[in-house]
N, C-alpha and C positions, 0 to 999 in steps of 0.2 A: 134269632137264629144266631148258635152258636156251634163253632168247629172249631177242635181239639185232637190230637192224636193221642192216644192214651198207648199205654203195657198191661195188656194181663198175662201176668207170667205164670199164674199156677192154677189148679182148680178153686182152690180157697179164692185167689182172686177173682176168678168168674163169679162165684157163687157169692162174693160180698158186694162186686158189683150189680148184679142181679139183683139183687135184694135192693140197695141203691135205688136202682133205677126204677122198680116196683112197687117204691112209697109216692113216684111223680105220679100227676095227673095229666102231664103232657107225653110227648113221644119223643123219644130218642132210639136210633139206630144207628150202628156200625156200620163201616164202609171198609172193604178188601178188596182192594182191585176194582171189577163188575158187580161184584156181591153186594148188596146192603141188606142189615140183619136188623130185625127187632131187638133191640138191646135186653127187652124184656123177658125173651128166649134163651134159657140157658144151654139148650140145643142148637138154638142159631147159630149163638157163638162160642160152642162147641166144635161146630163145623168150620171155624175162619183157620186160618194160619195164622195160633198168637207166638209163633217165634219173631214177629215183626208187629212193629206199632200198626194200630187199625185209627181210622177216626173217626172220632164219636160226635155225631150231630145231632145237635139237640134244638128242636123244635117249639123255640120260647124263647121271648127276650128275659124273664123274669125268671132268671135260673139259680140266683147266687146261692140259697143255700144245699141246694143239689152237686152245686161245681164245689162247694167247701165240701159236702160228704164224698167226691171220688177224687179231691188231690191228690191225693197219693198214688192215681194212677197215670196224671197225667203227666208227659215227657215235656221235659222243657229242654 
């Protein structure tokens, strides 16, 4: 399992992120406070407070290519 903070600042960021996640055959969740959202759900993501970074939880240890595809959203 891999956990990182990400920021999705615009609607286009959300669309690009969801497109990357839907190509994966493993689960990815976004956590914001007490809410846990399936990262493949664009409506779920849009229901979160995206003004703040959210925690992305990738439920696999084999996620190298995926992490590269969403690297621009990772908060450093």
